[in-house]
N, CA, C and O of each residue as an XYZ file, in Angstrom:
916
protein
N      15.446     26.873     59.607
C      16.298     26.369     58.544
C      16.504     27.393     57.468
O      17.592     27.515     56.906
N      15.449     28.133     57.180
C      15.548     29.188     56.171
C      16.498     30.272     56.612
O      17.245     30.822     55.802
N      16.473     30.589     57.922
C      17.369     31.637     58.431
C      18.814     31.206     58.327
O      19.681     32.011     57.988
N      19.089     29.919     58.621
C      20.447     29.434     58.528
C      20.936     29.431     57.094
O      22.101     29.718     56.820
N      20.043     29.106     56.193
C      20.424     29.082     54.784
C      20.768     30.454     54.278
O      21.632     30.599     53.413
N      20.090     31.495     54.813
C      20.356     32.866     54.403
C      21.665     33.353     54.990
O      22.410     34.061     54.313
N      21.984     32.978     56.286
C      23.168     33.474     56.972
C      24.447     32.823     56.468
O      25.508     33.445     56.523
N      24.380     31.619     55.991
C      25.577     30.889     55.616
C      26.348     31.544     54.491
O      27.570     31.643     54.604
N      25.727     32.002     53.410
C      26.506     32.619     52.351
C      27.232     33.876     52.795
O      28.349     34.121     52.338
N      26.638     34.687     53.672
C      27.270     35.932     54.109
C      28.432     35.680     55.057
O      29.387     36.457     55.089
N      28.359     34.577     55.848
C      29.406     34.290     56.826
C      30.632     33.682     56.182
O      31.743     33.907     56.663
N      30.478     32.931     55.130
C      31.624     32.286     54.484
C      32.371     33.276     53.609
O      31.749     34.082     52.917
N      33.711     33.226     53.631
C      34.520     34.125     52.818
C      34.568     33.603     51.388
O      34.792     32.420     51.135
N      34.351     34.519     50.479
C      34.375     34.128     49.078
C      35.822     34.053     48.596
O      36.604     34.954     48.899
N      36.204     33.016     47.859
C      37.575     32.909     47.348
C      37.848     33.994     46.330
O      36.940     34.401     45.605
N      39.141     34.496     46.255
C      39.455     35.550     45.284
C      39.374     35.002     43.876
O      39.476     33.795     43.657
N      39.195     35.872     42.955
C      39.153     35.426     41.557
C      40.472     34.764     41.180
O      41.513     35.060     41.767
N      40.424     33.873     40.207
C      41.606     33.111     39.816
C      42.694     33.974     39.212
O      43.867     33.605     39.279
N      42.352     35.108     38.628
C      43.354     35.958     37.983
C      43.887     37.069     38.873
O      44.523     37.996     38.373
N      43.636     37.000     40.219
C      44.125     38.024     41.142
C      45.644     37.887     41.315
O      46.106     36.797     41.651
N      46.474     38.989     41.092
C      47.940     38.879     41.235
C      48.362     38.785     42.706
O      47.753     39.408     43.576
N      49.392     38.014     42.966
C      49.945     37.846     44.327
C      51.382     38.332     44.308
O      52.203     37.800     43.560
N      51.707     39.355     45.135
C      53.058     39.938     45.187
C      53.818     39.418     46.404
O      53.276     39.326     47.505
N      55.094     39.078     46.177
C      55.975     38.636     47.262
C      57.035     39.707     47.497
O      57.667     40.159     46.542
N      57.251     40.135     48.780
C      58.259     41.159     49.103
C      59.651     40.554     49.010
O      59.904     39.522     49.632
N      60.575     41.167     48.246
C      61.951     40.621     48.133
C      62.786     40.823     49.383
O      63.802     40.147     49.546
N      62.394     41.737     50.283
C      63.136     42.025     51.506
C      62.230     41.841     52.714
O      61.012     41.982     52.605
N      62.837     41.517     53.904
C      62.005     41.367     55.107
C      61.423     42.708     55.517
O      61.963     43.751     55.151
N      60.349     42.699     56.257
C      59.743     43.959     56.704
C      60.683     44.735     57.615
O      61.515     44.148     58.307
N      60.546     46.052     57.611
C      61.374     46.896     58.456
C      61.041     46.674     59.918
O      59.912     46.330     60.268
N      62.058     46.878     60.785
C      61.876     46.697     62.218
C      62.996     45.871     62.786
O      63.966     45.591     62.081
N      62.900     45.471     64.033
C      63.941     44.706     64.691
C      63.970     43.281     64.162
O      62.934     42.625     64.059
N      65.133     42.821     63.838
C      65.331     41.437     63.415
C      66.392     40.807     64.297
O      67.029     41.497     65.093
N      66.583     39.533     64.165
C      67.573     38.824     64.984
C      68.975     39.312     64.696
O      69.849     39.201     65.556
N      69.225     39.866     63.476
C      70.557     40.348     63.137
C      70.934     41.596     63.910
O      72.117     41.915     64.034
N      69.937     42.313     64.436
C      70.205     43.568     65.137
C      70.440     43.365     66.622
O      70.787     44.319     67.319
N      70.262     42.152     67.128
C      70.427     41.895     68.552
C      71.894     41.596     68.839
O      72.270     40.443     69.050
N      72.707     42.628     68.845
C      74.141     42.492     69.078
C      74.443     42.876     70.526
O      74.082     43.967     70.968
N      75.078     42.014     71.234
C      75.386     42.265     72.643
C      76.620     43.143     72.766
O      77.344     43.360     71.794
N      76.857     43.658     74.003
C      78.038     44.491     74.248
C      79.320     43.697     74.041
O      80.320     44.234     73.563
N      79.286     42.414     74.402
C      80.491     41.596     74.209
C      80.811     41.446     72.725
O      81.975     41.476     72.327
N      79.759     41.284     71.905
C      79.987     41.182     70.465
C      80.527     42.478     69.908
O      81.366     42.473     69.008
N      80.044     43.602     70.445
C      80.487     44.898     69.938
C      81.949     45.154     70.229
O      82.613     45.881     69.490
N      82.474     44.547     71.328
C      83.872     44.775     71.682
C      84.831     44.050     70.746
O      86.005     44.406     70.643
N      84.316     43.029     70.067
C      85.182     42.274     69.168
C      85.228     42.934     67.809
O      84.194     43.097     67.161
N      86.377     43.302     67.384
C      86.545     43.912     66.075
C      86.803     42.830     65.047
O      86.672     41.641     65.337
N      87.167     43.240     63.856
C      87.481     42.276     62.816
C      88.636     41.406     63.257
O      89.497     41.833     64.026
N      88.646     40.165     62.754
C      89.660     39.163     63.092
C      89.542     38.691     64.537
O      90.446     38.030     65.047
N      88.408     39.033     65.217
C      88.188     38.557     66.570
C      89.048     39.215     67.620
O      89.221     38.647     68.698
N      89.605     40.404     67.354
C      90.473     41.083     68.301
C      89.715     42.199     69.011
O      88.862     42.863     68.421
N      90.044     42.397     70.303
C      89.424     43.467     71.083
C      90.028     44.807     70.670
O      91.162     44.852     70.195
N      89.283     45.898     70.846
C      89.824     47.218     70.507
C      90.998     47.566     71.400
O      91.109     47.014     72.495
N      91.883     48.463     70.974
C      93.055     48.831     71.785
C      92.641     49.507     73.089
O      91.559     50.086     73.189
N      93.533     49.422     74.099
C      93.267     50.059     75.383
C      93.236     51.579     75.240
O      93.905     52.149     74.378
N      92.456     52.214     76.090
C      92.438     53.666     76.098
C      93.791     54.186     76.567
O      94.430     53.536     77.395
N      94.248     55.319     76.077
C      95.535     55.859     76.520
C      95.524     56.083     78.028
O      94.514     56.514     78.584
N      96.642     55.794     78.692
C      96.706     55.975     80.129
C      96.654     57.461     80.470
O      97.075     58.316     79.690
N      96.124     57.742     81.665
C      96.016     59.127     82.106
C      97.399     59.700     82.378
O      98.271     59.010     82.906
N      97.595     60.937     82.025
C      98.882     61.602     82.225
C      98.634     62.999     82.790
O      97.679     63.672     82.401
N      99.490     63.425     83.699
C      99.341     64.739     84.332
C      99.905     64.698     85.735
O     101.090     64.423     85.927
N      99.062     64.971     86.716
C      99.469     64.938     88.120
C      99.499     63.486     88.596
O      98.523     62.756     88.421
N     100.609     63.065     89.195
C     100.805     61.669     89.572
C     101.176     61.573     91.048
O     102.107     62.237     91.504
N     100.447     60.744     91.793
C     100.735     60.482     93.201
C     101.205     59.033     93.326
O     100.568     58.112     92.816
N     102.328     58.854     94.014
C     102.907     57.514     94.161
C     103.265     57.277     95.624
O     103.866     58.137     96.267
N     102.898     56.114     96.146
C     103.238     55.759     97.525
C     103.883     54.378     97.529
O     103.472     53.483     96.789
N     104.910     54.217     98.383
C     105.718     52.998     98.382
C     105.999     52.548     99.806
O     106.203     53.374    100.695
N     106.010     51.240    100.021
C     106.429     50.632    101.287
C     107.601     49.695    100.995
O     107.604     48.997     99.981
N     108.598     49.680    101.890
C     109.743     48.817    101.650
C     110.723     48.856    102.803
O     110.340     49.033    103.960
N     111.994     48.688    102.471
C     113.053     48.679    103.482
C     114.179     49.609    103.049
O     114.383     49.855    101.860
N     114.903     50.119    104.039
C     116.081     50.941    103.802
C     117.265     50.297    104.514
O     117.156     49.858    105.659
N     118.404     50.247    103.812
C     119.611     49.675    104.399
C     120.803     50.600    104.221
O     120.670     51.667    103.622
N     121.959     50.212    104.729
C     123.135     51.081    104.766
C     124.366     50.293    104.318
O     124.544     49.136    104.699
N     125.199     50.920    103.518
C     126.437     50.289    103.069
C     127.650     50.840    103.804
O     128.737     50.269    103.712
N     127.482     51.950    104.540
C     128.579     52.550    105.290
C     128.641     52.026    106.721
O     128.068     50.987    107.046
N     129.348     52.768    107.562
C     129.526     52.366    108.955
C     128.228     52.394    109.758
O     128.146     51.795    110.830
N     127.224     53.083    109.247
C     125.958     53.160    109.993
C     125.280     51.792    110.080
O     124.399     51.598    110.917
N     125.677     50.842    109.230
C     125.094     49.503    109.303
C     125.470     48.803    110.609
O     124.817     47.838    111.006
N     126.534     49.294    111.284
C     126.925     48.724    112.578
C     126.168     49.380    113.744
O     126.363     49.020    114.905
N     125.313     50.337    113.414
C     124.517     51.016    114.436
C     123.071     50.550    114.404
O     122.492     50.249    115.448
N     122.479     50.487    113.208
C     121.044     50.223    113.078
C     120.780     49.086    112.094
O     121.509     48.937    111.114
N     119.742     48.278    112.345
C     119.338     47.245    111.387
C     118.514     47.872    110.247
O     118.270     49.079    110.235
N     118.099     47.043    109.309
C     117.251     47.527    108.225
C     116.050     48.289    108.781
O     115.456     47.893    109.784
N     115.711     49.371    108.124
C     114.596     50.206    108.579
C     113.361     49.930    107.740
O     113.455     49.667    106.542
N     112.195     49.995    108.388
C     110.930     49.989    107.647
C     110.810     51.351    106.982
O     110.964     52.382    107.636
N     110.536     51.356    105.691
C     110.643     52.578    104.895
C     109.329     52.894    104.203
O     108.725     52.025    103.574
N     108.889     54.137    104.318
C     107.680     54.623    103.648
C     108.034     55.854    102.822
O     108.730     56.754    103.294
N     107.554     55.882    101.602
C     107.934     56.943    100.673
C     106.701     57.430     99.919
O     105.866     56.624     99.506
N     106.583     58.728     99.740
C     105.484     59.320     98.956
C     106.067     60.332     97.984
O     107.023     61.042     98.297
N     105.477     60.384     96.807
C     106.008     61.251     95.753
C     104.854     61.847     94.961
O     103.926     61.137     94.574
N     104.914     63.144     94.725
C     103.915     63.837     93.930
C     104.623     64.517     92.773
O     105.522     65.334     92.975
N     104.212     64.175     91.559
C     104.892     64.714     90.394
C     103.924     65.174     89.324
O     102.716     64.953     89.404
N     104.498     65.823     88.316
C     103.699     66.258     87.167
C     104.449     65.876     85.890
O     105.617     66.228     85.719
N     103.779     65.164     85.008
C     104.386     64.717     83.755
C     104.369     65.858     82.742
O     103.343     66.137     82.122
N     105.487     66.496     82.588
C     105.600     67.597     81.643
C     105.489     67.097     80.196
O     104.902     67.756     79.339
N     106.066     65.921     79.949
C     106.021     65.265     78.642
C     105.644     63.808     78.865
O     105.537     63.356     80.005
N     105.443     63.079     77.784
C     105.102     61.676     77.924
C     106.184     60.877     78.615
O     105.896     59.823     79.183
N     107.434     61.350     78.583
C     108.548     60.602     79.167
C     109.225     61.316     80.328
O     110.099     60.732     80.969
N     108.851     62.564     80.623
C     109.547     63.369     81.635
C     108.589     63.817     82.728
O     107.529     64.377     82.449
N     108.980     63.561     83.990
C     108.181     63.993     85.136
C     109.078     64.708     86.143
O     110.172     64.240     86.457
N     108.604     65.840     86.642
C     109.252     66.542     87.755
C     108.467     66.235     89.017
O     107.239     66.168     88.976
N     109.160     66.046     90.149
C     108.454     65.594     91.345
C     109.068     66.169     92.614
O     110.203     66.645     92.639
N     108.249     66.097     93.675
C     108.702     66.366     95.044
C     108.397     65.111     95.855
O     107.426     64.407     95.576
N     109.227     64.832     96.857
C     109.086     63.584     97.597
C     109.309     63.784     99.087
O     109.942     64.745     99.524
N     108.766     62.838     99.855
C     108.993     62.801    101.289
C     109.096     61.358    101.740
O     108.539     60.468    101.098
N     109.805     61.111    102.843
C     110.007     59.733    103.295
C     110.118     59.664    104.805
O     110.431     60.646    105.478
N     109.848     58.464    105.318
C     109.944     58.191    106.750
C     110.443     56.765    106.917
O     109.927     55.847    106.280
N     111.451     56.573    107.777
C     111.996     55.246    108.058
C     112.064     55.038    109.566
O     112.354     55.968    110.318
N     111.793     53.812    109.999
C     111.769     53.482    111.427
C     112.774     52.384    111.717
O     112.746     51.333    111.077
N     113.669     52.615    112.681
C     114.677     51.620    113.046
C     115.098     51.849    114.503
O     114.388     52.520    115.253
N     116.251     51.293    114.906
C     116.733     51.475    116.276
C     118.248     51.291    116.298
O     118.875     51.092    115.257
N     118.825     51.359    117.487
C     120.284     51.259    117.639
C     120.725     49.882    118.137
O     121.758     49.758    118.797
N     119.942     48.853    117.821
C     120.199     47.529    118.391
C     121.476     46.874    117.870
O     121.955     45.919    118.482
N     122.040     47.351    116.771
C     123.281     46.762    116.260
C     124.504     47.192    117.071
O     125.544     46.535    117.020
N     124.384     48.288    117.816
C     125.539     48.800    118.549
C     125.322     48.892    120.049
O     126.264     49.163    120.793
N     124.111     48.672    120.498
C     123.795     48.802    121.924
C     123.172     47.519    122.447
O     122.605     46.729    121.693
N     123.287     47.335    123.728
C     122.600     46.212    124.364
C     121.103     46.478    124.364
O     120.661     47.603    124.133
N     120.338     45.442    124.622
C     118.882     45.584    124.561
C     118.372     46.655    125.511
O     117.426     47.373    125.188
N     118.988     46.769    126.674
C     118.514     47.754    127.657
C     118.851     49.190    127.260
O     118.196     50.131    127.707
N     119.886     49.359    126.410
C     120.301     50.707    126.002
C     119.852     51.083    124.585
O     120.228     52.140    124.078
N     119.061     50.237    123.953
C     118.656     50.477    122.568
C     117.610     51.590    122.486
O     116.676     51.648    123.286
N     117.787     52.455    121.517
C     116.822     53.528    121.266
C     116.163     53.302    119.907
O     116.852     53.081    118.911
N     114.847     53.357    119.863
C     114.127     53.357    118.590
C     114.055     54.795    118.099
O     113.875     55.717    118.894
N     114.194     54.986    116.816
C     114.133     56.348    116.281
C     113.632     56.326    114.840
O     113.580     55.282    114.190
N     113.269     57.498    114.372
C     112.773     57.664    112.999
C     113.762     58.499    112.204
O     114.450     59.360    112.753
N     113.824     58.241    110.936
C     114.575     59.077    110.008
C     113.590     59.657    109.006
O     112.724     58.949    108.492
N     113.725     60.935    108.735
C     112.817     61.588    107.801
C     113.569     62.472    106.832
O     114.657     62.966    107.129
N     112.972     62.663    105.665
C     113.619     63.514    104.673
C     112.664     63.966    103.601
O     111.507     63.548    103.557
N     113.162     64.824    102.735
C     112.377     65.347    101.618
C     113.333     65.683    100.486
O     114.547     65.742    100.682
N     112.784     65.901     99.309
C     113.631     66.227     98.177
C     112.819     66.513     96.930
O     111.589     66.550     96.971
N     113.510     66.713     95.826
C     112.874     66.986     94.541
C     113.792     66.477     93.440
O     115.003     66.363     93.632
N     113.209     66.171     92.288
C     114.027     65.649     91.203
C     113.251     65.484     89.925
O     112.187     66.077     89.747
N     113.791     64.672     89.029
C     113.201     64.442     87.713
C     113.278     62.964     87.381
O     114.205     62.268     87.795
N     112.279     62.486     86.620
C     112.205     61.080     86.205
C     112.042     60.992     84.696
O     111.279     61.751     84.100
N     112.769     60.055     84.080
C     112.629     59.754     82.656
C     112.094     58.337     82.511
O     112.588     57.414     83.160
N     111.079     58.161     81.656
C     110.403     56.875     81.498
C     110.499     56.392     80.063
O     110.376     57.177     79.124
N     110.721     55.085     79.898
C     110.749     54.445     78.576
C     109.737     53.312     78.588
O     109.823     52.418     79.430
N     108.773     53.335     77.662
C     107.738     52.309     77.601
C     108.249     51.089     76.844
O     108.799     51.202     75.749
N     108.053     49.913     77.456
C     108.406     48.664     76.791
C     107.211     48.063     76.061
O     107.384     47.314     75.099
N     105.997     48.386     76.512
C     104.762     47.921     75.887
C     103.634     48.812     76.378
O     103.877     49.810     77.058
N     102.390     48.453     76.034
C     101.243     49.240     76.504
C     101.073     49.140     78.010
O     100.481     50.027     78.626
N     101.588     48.066     78.615
C     101.351     47.838     80.035
C     102.603     47.993     80.898
O     102.479     48.130     82.115
N     103.803     47.976     80.314
C     105.043     47.975     81.086
C     105.916     49.164     80.681
O     106.065     49.462     79.496
N     106.488     49.835     81.678
C     107.417     50.936     81.432
C     108.539     50.881     82.464
O     108.318     50.508     83.616
N     109.736     51.253     82.041
C     110.900     51.328     82.928
C     111.302     52.791     83.097
O     111.142     53.597     82.181
N     111.827     53.126     84.280
C     112.196     54.523     84.519
C     113.470     54.627     85.344
O     113.874     53.693     86.037
N     114.077     55.783     85.244
C     115.200     56.152     86.076
C     114.980     57.568     86.568
O     114.463     58.403     85.826
N     115.356     57.853     87.787
C     115.160     59.193     88.335
C     116.327     59.592     89.216
O     117.029     58.747     89.771
N     116.519     60.893     89.331
C     117.560     61.458     90.190
C     116.928     62.527     91.068
O     116.006     63.223     90.643
N     117.427     62.656     92.299
C     116.845     63.617     93.239
C     117.913     64.140     94.181
O     118.938     63.499     94.411
N     117.651     65.309     94.713
C     118.497     65.916     95.729
C     117.593     66.394     96.859
O     116.498     66.898     96.610
N     118.050     66.235     98.106
C     117.205     66.618     99.228
C     117.978     66.638    100.528
O     119.162     66.976    100.560
N     117.288     66.269    101.610
C     117.902     66.269    102.940
C     117.342     65.108    103.743
O     116.194     64.706    103.553
N     118.160     64.572    104.642
C     117.761     63.423    105.464
C     118.388     63.572    106.838
O     119.541     63.986    106.961
N     117.622     63.229    107.880
C     118.126     63.306    109.257
C     117.363     62.366    110.163
O     116.310     61.845    109.796
N     117.908     62.153    111.359
C     117.296     61.263    112.343
C     116.628     62.071    113.446
O     117.148     63.096    113.888
N     115.475     61.596    113.880
C     114.767     62.203    115.001
C     114.983     61.298    116.217
O     114.298     60.288    116.378
N     115.939     61.670    117.067
C     116.341     60.817    118.186
C     116.747     61.707    119.361
O     116.983     62.904    119.200
N     116.822     61.109    120.521
C     117.223     61.845    121.718
C     118.583     62.503    121.499
O     119.473     61.907    120.892
N     118.740     63.715    121.987
C     119.966     64.494    121.785
C     121.203     63.725    122.245
O     121.252     63.185    123.350
N     122.189     63.695    121.367
C     123.485     63.058    121.613
C     123.450     61.529    121.612
O     124.475     60.903    121.880
N     122.301     60.907    121.318
C     122.228     59.447    121.295
C     123.088     58.873    120.166
O     123.673     57.801    120.319
N     123.166     59.576    119.039
C     124.017     59.131    117.939
C     125.396     59.785    117.980
O     126.345     59.272    117.386
N     125.511     60.911    118.676
C     126.807     61.597    118.781
C     127.831     60.717    119.472
O     128.989     60.666    119.057
N     127.411     60.019    120.531
C     128.352     59.168    121.267
C     128.791     57.969    120.434
O     129.782     57.314    120.756
N     128.052     57.684    119.362
C     128.416     56.575    118.467
C     129.210     57.054    117.261
O     129.588     56.261    116.399
N     129.465     58.381    117.206
C     130.251     58.937    116.118
C     129.456     59.507    114.963
O     130.025     59.816    113.916
N     128.136     59.655    115.135
C     127.269     60.147    114.042
C     126.519     61.414    114.467
O     125.292     61.478    114.392
N     127.274     62.412    114.912
C     126.645     63.642    115.399
C     125.807     64.325    114.327
O     124.726     64.831    114.627
N     126.284     64.351    113.079
C     125.556     65.068    112.027
C     124.222     64.414    111.677
O     123.338     65.065    111.121
N     124.074     63.126    112.000
C     122.827     62.433    111.665
C     121.647     62.940    112.474
O     120.497     62.692    112.112
N     121.916     63.655    113.576
C     120.826     64.131    114.425
C     120.154     65.386    113.874
O     119.235     65.915    114.500
N     120.588     65.861    112.736
C     119.943     67.020    112.084
C     119.896     66.768    110.582
O     120.575     65.878    110.068
N     119.095     67.553    109.893
C     118.977     67.397    108.441
C     120.271     67.789    107.745
O     120.856     68.832    108.036
N     120.707     66.946    106.831
C     121.901     67.217    106.029
C     121.639     66.787    104.592
O     120.761     65.960    104.347
N     122.384     67.332    103.644
C     122.111     67.035    102.231
C     122.258     65.552    101.892
O     123.065     64.833    102.481
N     121.456     65.126    100.930
C     121.579     63.787    100.365
C     121.212     63.865     98.885
O     120.408     64.705     98.481
N     121.795     63.004     98.100
C     121.437     62.959     96.682
C     121.647     61.542     96.164
O     122.520     60.815     96.637
N     120.836     61.169     95.192
C     120.905     59.808     94.668
C     119.921     59.599     93.542
O     119.457     60.551     92.916
N     119.608     58.339     93.293
C     118.715     58.015     92.188
C     118.041     56.676     92.396
O     118.309     55.967     93.366
N     117.144     56.337     91.450
C     116.390     55.089     91.486
C     116.198     54.571     90.074
O     116.198     55.334     89.108
N     116.036     53.264     89.973
C     115.551     52.634     88.752
C     114.346     51.797     89.144
O     114.325     51.189     90.214
N     113.338     51.767     88.273
C     112.126     51.052     88.631
C     111.304     50.663     87.427
O     111.673     50.921     86.281
N     110.171     50.031     87.717
C     109.259     49.562     86.675
C     107.831     49.885     87.084
O     107.477     49.782     88.259
N     107.014     50.275     86.117
C     105.588     50.513     86.312
C     104.798     49.478     85.515
O     105.115     49.206     84.357
N     103.776     48.906     86.132
C     102.880     47.960     85.457
C     101.501     48.603     85.424
O     100.797     48.621     86.434
N     101.114     49.130     84.270
C      99.851     49.829     84.129
C      98.688     48.841     84.153
O      98.741     47.778     83.534
N      97.626     49.220     84.887
C      96.462     48.363     85.004
C      95.399     48.715     83.955
O      95.546     49.687     83.215
N      94.317     47.906     83.900
C      93.251     48.181     82.938
C      92.590     49.525     83.221
O      92.194     50.239     82.300
N      92.477     49.861     84.499
C      92.068     51.216     84.859
C      93.218     52.144     84.469
O      94.308     52.038     85.030
N      92.992     53.047     83.521
C      94.089     53.828     82.963
C      94.706     54.806     83.952
O      95.719     55.432     83.641
N      94.115     54.951     85.143
C      94.678     55.838     86.169
C      95.678     55.128     87.075
O      96.500     55.786     87.713
N      95.625     53.799     87.143
C      96.373     53.051     88.145
C      97.569     52.311     87.553
O      97.558     51.899     86.393
N      98.594     52.155     88.380
C      99.743     51.328     88.016
C     100.378     50.792     89.293
O     100.391     51.471     90.319
N     100.902     49.576     89.226
C     101.725     49.025     90.299
C     103.176     49.343     89.975
O     103.562     49.386     88.807
N     103.978     49.566     91.010
C     105.357     49.990     90.771
C     106.306     49.333     91.764
O     105.912     48.940     92.863
N     107.559     49.224     91.352
C     108.626     48.722     92.217
C     109.916     49.417     91.818
O     110.133     49.699     90.639
N     110.781     49.698     92.802
C     111.996     50.455     92.502
C     113.108     50.106     93.484
O     112.860     49.719     94.626
N     114.345     50.256     93.004
C     115.552     50.094     93.817
C     116.355     51.381     93.704
O     116.608     51.873     92.605
N     116.755     51.924     94.858
C     117.447     53.208     94.850
C     118.677     53.225     95.729
O     118.853     52.369     96.596
N     119.516     54.202     95.497
C     120.699     54.426     96.310
C     120.934     55.915     96.477
O     120.511     56.713     95.640
N     121.613     56.294     97.562
C     121.860     57.714     97.822
C     123.119     57.896     98.669
O     123.549     57.007     99.404
N     123.675     59.074     98.529
C     124.775     59.492     99.387
C     124.171     60.404    100.444
O     123.722     61.505    100.126
N     124.153     59.955    101.712
C     123.560     60.717    102.809
C     124.669     61.282    103.673
O     125.204     60.589    104.539
N     125.009     62.513    103.446
C     126.181     63.129    104.072
C     126.137     63.094    105.588
O     127.166     62.886    106.231
N     124.967     63.293    106.167
C     124.865     63.358    107.618
C     125.111     62.035    108.323
O     125.307     62.015    109.538
N     125.104     60.923    107.583
C     125.267     59.616    108.218
C     126.677     59.065    108.039
O     126.891     57.857    108.144
N     127.628     59.937    107.773
C     129.039     59.540    107.733
C     129.609     59.569    109.160
O     129.363     60.516    109.907
N     130.356     58.548    109.529
C     130.937     58.504    110.864
C     132.099     59.490    110.945
O     132.960     59.522    110.066
N     132.113     60.291    112.007
C     133.112     61.355    112.140
C     134.390     60.886    112.811
O     135.411     61.570    112.740
N     134.351     59.734    113.459
C     135.545     59.215    114.132
C     135.970     57.903    113.489
O     135.153     57.213    112.880
N     137.223     57.563    113.621
C     137.712     56.316    113.066
C     138.048     56.442    111.594
O     138.267     57.550    111.105
N     138.095     55.316    110.870
C     138.459     55.347    109.454
C     137.422     56.115    108.637
O     136.278     56.297    109.054
N     137.859     56.556    107.471
C     136.948     57.307    106.603
C     135.725     56.455    106.249
O     135.809     55.234    106.110
N     134.609     57.129    106.111
C     133.330     56.437    105.894
C     132.682     56.947    104.613
O     132.795     58.126    104.279
N     132.014     56.065    103.907
C     131.246     56.429    102.719
C     129.779     56.171    103.033
O     129.327     55.029    102.961
N     129.021     57.223    103.385
C     127.655     57.047    103.897
C     126.629     56.752    102.805
O     125.763     57.577    102.513
N     126.735     55.583    102.215
C     125.796     55.183    101.166
C     124.624     54.435    101.785
O     124.805     53.561    102.633
N     123.398     54.797    101.340
C     122.182     54.104    101.757
C     121.463     53.568    100.530
O     121.586     54.121     99.437
N     120.717     52.494    100.715
C     119.929     51.939     99.622
C     118.505     51.697    100.114
O     118.265     51.580    101.316
N     117.583     51.623     99.194
C     116.194     51.342     99.541
C     115.540     50.536     98.435
O     115.893     50.653     97.261
N     114.587     49.724     98.831
C     113.795     48.942     97.876
C     112.346     48.959     98.344
O     112.070     48.805     99.534
N     111.423     49.147     97.407
C     110.024     49.170     97.783
C     109.106     48.903     96.612
O     109.509     48.971     95.451
N     107.858     48.595     96.942
C     106.819     48.388     95.944
C     105.599     49.184     96.380
O     105.360     49.374     97.573
N     104.831     49.646     95.403
C     103.686     50.471     95.781
C     102.711     50.682     94.647
O     102.629     49.891     93.707
N     101.982     51.759     94.762
C     100.883     52.078     93.861
C     101.009     53.518     93.397
O     101.330     54.401     94.192
N     100.756     53.764     92.108
C     100.731     55.124     91.588
C      99.369     55.395     90.986
O      98.729     54.508     90.421
N      98.936     56.649     91.119
C      97.627     57.068     90.596
C      97.818     58.360     89.811
O      98.347     59.343     90.329
N      97.382     58.344     88.560
C      97.465     59.531     87.697
C      96.093     60.180     87.650
O      95.124     59.544     87.236
N      95.994     61.441     88.069
C      94.713     62.132     88.128
C      94.268     62.574     86.732
O      93.204     63.176     86.585
């Protein structure tokens, strides 16, 4: 009992004197607080609850590929049906609105409009060219353009297969020139855009050499993808 009586005073904490000052901190302690736990989604929201503007789209070397159809307004429409059309274009944007480009194309069709099924020949048309494009932006995501090009176009077919139909010049490359109007829809990825265009051209080699005078006009429509490196 004596030992317990001796140990008790030392084990109990003595209360501080009544006149001891007590200080209160006016600010919270330094370190992480709940106010600092800002998520990435919160960081994207600027004042007034609006997201920051999109990054500028990439500009420079541009590759564009298109799939569509090619048709004819001249006498060649009585020889071949609409062709499956593939087009590729590589350009460089010299200015924000001006691009110089080179292009190549391939179209697949046949002579079923003028021949019986047993005499029909399937053939390809191919060409290349170069030109310039001017673009006008309607918004951050939409732009309209017009372009003009000059090149050559010809058919790859058995010798004299088109000559007997009056289109001898179509069996070799001949000059063509024309233009397009189109629209680009820029995606969130600043390198990518979806595109669609309607074009027309004067294809000299596809004028009929016999019969009434012919105006060898061709048209094409396609949609595709462009990538700015």
